[in-house]
N, C-alpha and C positions, 0 to 999 in steps of 0.2 A: 389545465389538465394535470392530473396527478403525476409526479415524477418519482421514479424508482431508481435506487442506486444498489449496485452489487459491490460489497466490500469483502475482499478475501482477507482472512486473518482478522476478523472484526470483533473477536471476543475480548480483547484486552489491548493495552498499550496504544500505539498510534492508530491501529485499526478501529478500536473502540472509540477513541476520541474523535476520529473522522466520522464514524457512524452517528455519533451523538451530535456533532456539528452539522451534519447534513440534515438530521431530523429537526434540528433547531431552525433550519431554513425551509421546513415544510416538505422535506423529501422522505419518502418511505424507504426502508432498507432491507435488503437481503444480505445477511452476513454469513461468512463461513468460519468454521473452527475445525481444528484437527482433532485434538484430544480434550480440550477444555470445555466440555459440554455445559457444565454448571455455570461457568463464567459467561458463556455465550447466551445462556438463558437469562442470566441477570442483565446482560446488555439489552436483550430483546425487551425485557420488562422496563428498563429505563427509557428505552425509545417509546414504548407504548405509553409511558407516563407523560410524554410530551404531546401525546395526541396523534402520533404517527404510527403506521403499521410497520411491523418488523417480523422477520422469521430467520431462524438459524438453520444452516444445513451443514452437516459434517462433510469435510472435503480435505483430502491430502494432496496438495499441489505437486508433491514429488512423484505421485503415482500417475503417470501419464496415461496408462491403460484404463484408468477409471474415468477419464474425462467424458466419454460418451454417456455414461450413467449420470454423471454430475450435470451435464447439459440437459438431460431429460428431466432431472429433478428441478432444475431452474425453470424449464418450460412448464412443468406441471404446477409449480407453486405460483407462477405468474398467472396461469389460468384460474387456479382455484381461489387464490387470495385477492387477485386484482382484476380478474376477468380481462386480461390482456395477454399479448404474445411478446411484448417488448419491454425492455428496461432502458434507462436513459444514461446512467453514469456507471463507470467501472473504475474501481480503485484496486490496482494490483499491489497489495500490501503484504500478503502472507510471506513469511520467511523465517529463517533461523540465523542466529549469529554464529560467527566462527572467528576465533583468534588463534591462528596457527602460524608459527614461523615458516617462511617460505621453504627452508631446507627440510622441513618435516612434513610438508603436504604430500599425501599419497593420492593415487588415482581414484580410489573409492571416495575420498573426501571431495575431490575435484568434481566427480560425476554427480555426487549428491547435491552440492551447492549449485552446479550448473542446472540440474533438473528443477530445483526449487526457484532459483533466482533469475534464470535466463530462459532456458528451454521451456519451463513451465509457463512463464509470463508470455513468451512468444506464441506458443500453441494454444494456450487457454484463451488468449485474446482473439486469436484467429477463429476458434470454434464458437466464441460468444458473439462475434460480429453479426451473424444473421439474426440474433435475438436483440440487438441494440437498435434503438430508434435513431433515425437521422437527427442531426443537430445536437447530438449528445456530447459527452466528454469522457476521455480516458485519462486517468492520472496514475502514473507509475512511481513507485518509491525507489529511490536510489540512495546515495550516501555522500556526505561531504568528503569521505575518504577517496573519492575519485579525483578530487582536486589536490589534496595534499596526502602524502604518504605516511601511514601509521604502521610501524613494524607489526607483523602478524596479520595484516589485513590484505595481503596481496591477492588471496583467492577471492574473498568476499568482494573487495573493491573491483576486481577485474570483471566479475559477473555484473556488478552494478554499472560499470562503464559500458558494457555491452547493452544493457537496458537503455542507457541514455542515447546511444546511437539508434537503437531500435525505435525509440519514441519519436525521433525526428522523421524516420521513415513512415511510421504510422501517421503522423501529422500530414505528410506529403500525400500519401496514398488514400487517406480517408477524407481529405478535404472536400472532395466532390460530394460527399454525403453530409457535409457540414459538421462532421465529428472532429472535435479538437482533441489533441493528445499532448500532454505536458508531463514533465518529470520533476519530482521534488527530491532534494538532497538534504536530508536532515543532518545536523551536527550532533554532538553528544546530547542525548535525551534520557532523562531519568525514568525508565520503565523497567520491566523485568526481562527485556530482550537480552539475548546472549548472556543468560544467567545473571541478569541485573548488573552487568559489568560496570555500567556508568553509575547507577544508583548506589552500588556497594563498593565503589572504588575507594582505595585508601585515601586518607585526607590529603596527602602530598600530591597524588594524581589529580584529585578533584580541584585542588587549588591551582595546579598548573593549567588545567583546562579552562577554569574560570579566568585565570590571569591572562590567557591567550585569546579571550573572547571580548569583543568590543563592548558588548552590553553587560558584561560582568556577571553572568550567571549561566547555569546549565539549562538546557531546554526541558520543557514539559510536553507531554503528549498533545495537549490541546493547542500548543504553539503550531503543531503540524496540522492537526485536524481542522483548524479554522481556515487554513490556506487550501486544504483539499476542498472544503465546502465552497470557498470562493471560486476556485477553478471550475467547479461544477455549476456555477451560477451564471446568469446572464450578465453579471458585472464583468465576467471574464470572456465575453463572447468574441473578442478579437485577439485572444491569446492562444497560440498553438505552436507546437514545435519548440517550446522553451524549457530550459532547465532553471529552476528556482532553488537556490540554496537557502535553507532555513536553519541557520546556525548561530544566530546572534553575532555574527561577524568573527568567527574563530579563524585564527591564523591569517589575518589580513596582511 
């Protein structure tokens, strides 16, 4: 039976790599984008090139008042494109970067990151559950900075830490439906996330990160995407409630 994944923030970076990795395993994809419509359409075309179905839907995860309309769009596209009412896999990936020294964080910044990275993940997942098939999989994206402290990441990492706790509760409470929930914590990955802060880092900072990483390189988006696809496959059918750090062994 055809499997369908919903990938938030799937137009580029880790989200795009995950969508393509899922398609590579025979999974159709609904991906969301906020402002990058052209990039989302290119990703849809790449997925179609693999023989899988895909569709892109505009969605701003920070706007919780829009969730009802978004859920209706998901329901409509499931019926029109797949003649079904359910999807199987959810990747909560959409987000923004933020590097702000703790002493400079203000309440507006706090609320914005909370809405995107924790409150949004919490309530979007809740509203999507009636549309998820039993025996599916939820994957939430966290960060390796919940394990080690990077100056400027107190706000971002705190929200990701909340997501890690939330994921364990999801696993516990959804286990009766056979739905697995796990969280991935990427290390430094060369994408355009957070204004491409890793990709465009000064040579001395890049060398420091590489030198502190057991595998001796920075991450690529497909390093994460392949693990997302694994966790959504039957190969991971006995894995739930787990945090997997994908960092090449940084700061061991």
